[in-house]
C-alpha positions in Angstrom: 0.0 0.0 0.0 1.2 3.5 -0.8 1.4 6.0 2.0 -1.4 8.6 2.1 -0.4 12.0 0.9 -0.4 14.9 3.4 -3.5 16.3 1.5 -5.4 13.0 2.0 -4.4 12.9 5.6 -5.7 16.5 6.0 -9.0 15.8 4.4 -9.5 12.7 6.7 -8.8 15.0 9.6 -11.1 17.7 8.5 -14.1 15.2 8.0 -13.5 13.4 11.3 -13.0 16.5 13.4 -15.9 16.9 15.8 -16.2 20.7 15.4 -16.9 22.8 12.4 -13.7 23.8 10.5 -13.7 26.5 7.7 -10.8 27.9 5.7 -11.4 31.2 4.0 -9.6 34.3 2.8 -9.6 37.7 4.5 -12.7 38.7 2.7 -14.6 35.6 4.0 -14.7 33.6 0.7 -14.7 30.0 1.8 -12.2 27.7 0.2 -13.0 24.6 2.4 -15.4 23.6 5.2 -16.0 20.2 6.8 -19.5 18.6 7.4 -19.8 19.9 10.9 -19.3 23.5 9.7 -21.8 23.0 6.9 -24.4 21.8 9.6 -23.9 25.0 11.6 -23.4 27.6 8.7 -26.0 26.6 6.1 -29.1 27.1 8.3 -27.7 30.5 9.4 -27.1 31.7 5.8 -30.7 31.3 4.7 -31.0 33.2 1.4 -27.6 35.0 1.9 -24.4 33.9 0.2 -23.4 30.7 2.1 -19.9 30.6 0.3 -18.9 33.6 2.3 -18.4 33.3 6.0 -19.1 36.9 6.9 -22.1 37.0 4.6 -23.5 33.9 6.0 -23.2 35.2 9.6 -24.1 38.8 8.8 -27.5 38.7 10.6 -26.2 36.9 13.7 -22.6 38.1 14.1 -21.8 41.1 11.9 -18.9 42.0 14.2 -16.8 39.2 12.8 -16.1 41.1 9.7 -14.9 44.0 11.7 -12.8 41.9 14.1 -11.0 40.5 11.1 -10.4 43.7 9.4 -9.1 45.4 12.6 -6.5 42.6 13.3 -3.2 43.9 12.0 -0.6 41.3 12.9 0.7 39.0 10.1 -0.6 35.9 11.9 -2.3 35.1 15.2 -5.6 34.5 16.9 -8.3 37.1 16.1 -10.9 35.8 18.4 -11.2 32.9 20.8 -14.5 31.3 21.6 -16.5 34.4 20.4 -20.2 33.6 21.2 -22.8 33.8 18.4 -26.3 33.7 19.6 -28.6 32.3 17.0 -32.4 32.5 16.8 -33.8 30.5 13.8 -37.3 31.9 14.3 -38.6 29.2 16.7 -40.5 31.9 18.6 -39.6 33.8 21.8 -39.9 31.8 24.9 -40.2 28.4 23.3 -36.7 27.2 23.4 -33.4 28.6 24.4 -31.3 30.1 21.5 -28.6 28.1 19.9 -25.1 29.4 20.7 -22.0 28.8 18.7 -18.4 29.5 19.8 -16.3 30.9 17.0 -12.6 31.0 16.9 -10.7 32.7 14.1 -7.0 32.3 13.5 -5.0 34.3 11.0 -2.6 31.9 9.2 -1.2 34.4 6.7 -1.9 37.7 4.9 -5.0 36.3 3.1 -5.8 33.1 4.9 -8.1 32.4 7.9 -8.9 29.2 9.7 -12.2 29.3 11.6 -13.8 26.8 14.1 -17.5 26.7 15.0 -18.8 24.5 18.0 -22.2 24.3 19.5 -22.0 25.5 23.2 -25.7 25.9 23.8 -25.9 23.5 26.8 -22.9 25.1 28.4 -24.4 28.6 28.1 -27.8 27.3 29.4 -26.1 25.9 32.4 -24.3 29.2 33.1 -27.6 31.0 32.9 -29.3 28.6 35.3 -26.5 29.1 37.7 -26.8 32.9 37.6 -30.4 32.7 38.0 -30.1 30.4 40.9 -27.6 32.7 42.5 -29.9 35.7 42.2 -32.9 33.7 43.3 -31.1 32.4 46.4 -29.8 35.7 47.4 -33.3 37.3 47.1 -34.9 34.3 48.9 -32.8 34.6 52.0 -32.7 38.4 52.2 -34.1 39.2 55.7 -36.0 35.9 56.1 -35.3 34.2 59.4 -37.6 31.2 59.2 -35.5 29.4 56.7 -32.6 27.1 57.6 -29.7 28.0 55.3 -26.4 26.2 54.9 -23.4 26.3 52.6 -21.8 22.9 51.6 -18.8 21.9 49.6 -19.2 19.7 46.4 -18.6 16.7 48.6 -21.3 17.7 51.2 -19.2 19.2 54.0 -21.0 21.9 55.9 -19.1 25.3 55.8 -21.7 27.6 57.2 -25.2 27.4 58.8 -27.6 30.1 60.1 -29.4 30.2 63.4 -32.6 29.2 61.6 -31.0 25.7 61.1 -30.7 25.3 64.9 -34.3 26.4 65.5 -35.7 24.1 62.8 -33.6 20.9 63.3 -32.4 21.2 66.9 -28.6 20.8 65.7 -26.3 23.6 66.9 -25.3 25.6 63.8 -21.8 26.0 65.2 -21.0 22.4 66.0 -22.1 21.0 62.6 -19.4 22.9 60.7 -17.1 20.5 59.0 -19.6 17.6 59.2 -21.3 16.0 56.2 -24.8 17.3 55.9 -26.1 14.0 54.8 -25.0 12.5 58.1 -26.4 15.3 60.2 -29.8 15.4 58.5 -31.6 12.0 58.5 -34.2 11.8 55.7 -37.0 9.3 55.8 -36.1 6.9 52.9 -39.4 5.2 52.7 -41.0 8.1 50.8 -38.9 7.7 47.7 -37.2 10.9 48.1 -33.8 11.6 46.6 -30.8 11.5 48.8 -28.9 14.7 49.4 -26.0 13.6 47.2 -28.5 12.8 44.3 -30.1 16.3 44.8 -26.5 17.8 44.6 -25.8 15.8 41.4 -29.0 17.2 39.7 -28.3 20.7 41.0 -24.8 20.5 39.6 -26.3 19.9 36.2 -29.5 22.1 36.3 -28.5 24.8 38.7 -31.0 23.7 41.5 -33.3 21.1 42.6 -36.3 21.3 45.0 -38.2 18.4 46.7 -40.4 17.8 49.7 -40.3 15.0 52.2 -40.0 14.0 55.9 -37.1 15.5 57.6 -35.8 14.2 61.1 -35.0 16.6 63.9 -32.1 16.1 66.4 -34.6 14.8 69.1 -36.0 12.1 66.7 -39.1 13.9 65.8 -39.8 14.7 62.2 -41.5 17.4 60.1 -42.5 18.0 56.5 -39.7 19.8 54.8 -39.0 21.6 51.6 -35.3 21.2 50.7 -33.8 23.4 48.1 -30.2 22.7 46.8 -28.6 25.5 44.7 -25.4 25.4 42.9 -23.1 28.3 43.4 -20.3 29.3 41.0 -17.5 31.8 41.2 -17.5 34.6 38.5 -14.4 33.1 36.9 -15.9 29.6 36.5 -19.2 28.1 35.2 -18.7 25.0 37.2 -20.2 24.8 40.8 -17.8 25.5 43.5 -20.2 24.7 46.2 -23.8 24.5 47.1 -26.4 26.3 49.2 -29.1 24.4 50.9 -32.4 25.9 52.1 -34.7 23.9 54.5 -38.2 25.1 55.2 -40.9 23.7 57.5 -44.1 23.6 55.6 -47.6 22.4 56.5 -48.3 18.8 55.9 -51.6 17.2 54.9 -54.1 16.7 57.7 -55.2 13.3 58.9 -58.3 13.3 56.8 -56.1 13.8 53.8 -53.9 11.0 54.9 -57.0 8.8 55.0 -57.8 9.8 51.4 -54.1 9.1 50.4 -54.3 5.6 51.8 -57.6 5.0 49.9 -56.0 6.2 46.7 -52.7 4.4 47.0 -53.3 1.2 49.0 -55.0 -2.2 48.2 -58.1 -2.4 50.3 -57.5 -6.1 51.3 -53.7 -6.5 51.9 -52.6 -2.9 52.7 -49.9 -3.2 50.0 -49.8 -0.4 47.4 -52.3 -0.7 44.6 -51.6 -1.0 41.0 -52.3 2.7 40.2 -49.9 4.0 42.9 -47.3 1.4 41.9 -47.5 2.7 38.3 -47.0 6.2 39.5 -43.9 5.4 41.5 -42.5 3.5 38.6 -42.8 6.5 36.4 -41.1 8.7 39.1 -38.3 6.1 39.5 -37.9 6.0 35.7 -37.3 9.8 35.7 -34.7 9.3 38.5 -33.1 6.6 36.5 -32.9 8.8 33.4 -31.4 11.7 35.5 -28.9 9.6 37.6 -28.6 6.2 36.0 -29.0 4.4 39.3 -30.1 0.8 38.9 -33.8 0.0 39.2 -35.1 -3.5 39.4 -38.7 -5.1 39.3 -39.7 -8.3 41.0 -43.1 -9.9 40.1 -44.5 -12.9 41.9 -47.6 -15.0 41.5 -48.9 -17.5 44.0 -48.9 -21.1 42.8 -52.2 -22.9 42.4 -54.2 -20.1 44.1 -57.4 -21.1 42.5 -57.3 -24.4 44.2 -56.9 -22.6 47.7 -60.0 -20.6 47.0 -62.0 -23.6 45.7 -61.0 -26.0 48.5 -60.6 -23.7 51.6 -62.9 -20.8 50.5 -62.3 -17.2 49.7 -61.9 -15.9 53.3 -58.9 -18.3 53.8 -57.5 -17.1 50.4 -57.9 -13.5 51.5 -55.9 -14.3 54.7 -53.2 -16.1 52.6 -52.9 -12.9 50.4 -52.6 -10.7 53.4 -49.8 -12.8 55.0 -48.0 -13.0 51.7 -48.0 -9.2 51.4 -46.9 -8.8 55.0 -44.1 -11.3 54.7 -42.6 -9.9 51.5 -43.0 -6.3 52.4 -41.0 -6.9 55.6 -38.1 -7.8 53.5 -38.0 -4.6 51.3 -35.2 -2.1 51.4 -36.0 1.4 52.7 -37.1 2.8 49.2 -38.6 -0.4 48.0 -42.4 -0.5 47.3 -44.5 -3.6 47.4 -47.9 -3.8 45.6 -50.7 -6.0 44.8 -51.0 -5.9 41.1 -54.1 -8.0 40.8 -55.7 -11.2 42.2 -52.8 -13.3 43.5 -50.1 -11.3 41.6 -47.7 -8.9 43.4 -44.7 -6.7 42.5 -41.8 -5.1 44.2 -40.0 -2.1 42.8 -36.4 -1.8 44.0 -34.5 1.4 43.4 -30.7 1.1 43.4 -31.0 -2.8 43.1 -29.2 -4.5 40.3 -30.3 -7.8 38.9 -28.3 -9.9 41.2 -29.6 -8.1 44.2 -33.1 -8.4 42.9 -32.6 -12.2 42.4 -31.3 -12.6 46.0 -34.1 -10.6 47.5 -36.7 -12.6 45.4 -35.2 -15.8 46.8 -35.7 -14.5 50.3 -39.3 -13.6 49.5 -39.8 -17.1 48.0 -38.6 -18.8 51.2 -40.7 -16.4 53.3 -43.9 -17.4 51.4 -42.9 -21.1 51.5 -42.6 -20.8 55.3 -46.2 -19.5 55.8 -48.6 -21.8 57.6 -52.2 -20.9 58.0 -54.7 -22.8 60.4 -57.8 -23.7 58.7 -60.8 -25.9 59.6 -59.4 -28.4 57.0 -55.9 -28.4 58.5 -52.7 -26.4 57.9 -52.3 -24.5 54.7 -49.0 -23.6 53.1 -48.2 -21.8 49.9 -45.5 -21.3 47.3 -45.0 -18.6 44.7 -43.0 -18.2 41.4 -40.8 -15.1 40.7 -39.5 -13.2 37.8 -37.0 -10.3 38.0 -35.7 -7.7 35.5 -34.0 -4.3 35.5 -34.9 -1.1 33.7 -31.4 -1.1 32.1 -32.2 -4.5 30.5 -35.4 -2.9 29.2 -33.6 0.2 27.7 -35.5 2.5 30.0 -38.9 1.4 29.0 -41.5 0.6 31.8 -43.6 -1.4 29.4 -40.6 -3.5 28.4 -39.5 -3.9 32.0 -42.9 -5.3 33.0 -43.0 -7.6 30.0 -39.5 -9.0 30.7 -40.3 -9.6 34.3 -43.5 -11.3 33.4 -41.8 -13.6 30.8 -39.3 -14.7 33.5 -42.2 -15.3 36.0 -43.9 -17.6 33.5 -40.6 -19.3 32.9 -40.5 -20.1 36.6 -44.0 -21.5 36.4 -43.2 -23.7 33.5 -40.0 -25.0 35.1 -41.8 -26.3 38.2 -43.1 -23.3 40.3 -41.8 -22.4 43.7 -38.7 -20.8 42.3 -37.0 -17.6 41.1 -36.2 -17.7 37.4 -32.6 -17.0 36.8 -31.6 -15.7 33.3 -28.9 -17.9 31.8 -26.2 -15.2 31.8 -26.7 -15.0 35.6 -27.3 -18.5 36.4 -23.8 -19.1 37.7 
């Protein structure tokens, strides 16, 4: 094989380069541009001359022509990361404008090399951080009922106001230097994000707000709004720390709690009902997309349950369903949720569980069900169940695919003899 010429190597580089590259003369007439540059430039040119850089960008960055004309050295960098804000007519307020970073380098008396790259997401992040900083400063100005803290990116408390002591019972002076996640105990059973997960989202989006049960120093708890705001120095768009605001807000009354239970719990077993289970799955799916933490689903079905109802009667069948729900729910991790999906079928949703962890928990549930023993007029009654497990990652983020995969594995356990957890071949070892 013959070695590639320098021109061929240059062309390969230009086409593989992940940013837009343009070569033009001092008047802007384009001699070469790669596909990325064409993707950026052609939509901006519209009816204007797309073969001339300055003409194509006249509406969005007319200053580029002047910058080039005013640059007198024989060679050097004319501009570096010059921002071009682009509005292609999508309508104000609908979407954030596209932002391109333009760098122009003068290579000779009549030769320019220009790069164009899309920095829209970076600029949007910077804007969110500025808004969050302004919002936070306004929010706290003269307001004493808020507990306010500053933490480092790894969660260490650097300052706390007296409102933190009044609200939580923790002395604001002695908590300095401690991890906030260790000082504040959050009720994990409500499905709330942990502090470090809130920080992760705030680092990306500028802030994150959620409500949930918060524990005081004396063990009591209160309903708390927790706002995490990213802070950045003027010199950097990356967060250099976070501010946390805690607010004690009214919680629903007892009557509302009764309504909540009616809407979310199965009337017989006390487990979550199918509707509530589906809502929690959608919420956890959103968390999965944001944080990519593992999420597993376990489905189980009682074996030969129709025979139980036919032979022992429905009241005994109902007692069995209640004991199964109680035994399995007792094995759940803090953020797990156990639901009756219909008839004798149940499901467990397990945030932060991978497939192996779900299989192990399903085996514990299987053993717990097999250990049940109910006294009946016809003697002792035992039960068994079959299990199928799947993860949202296996289902490519689709809830429907997750349920379908877990169901297929459940029925594989049934067909293999019942009273077992189906283990996919790749995990069988």
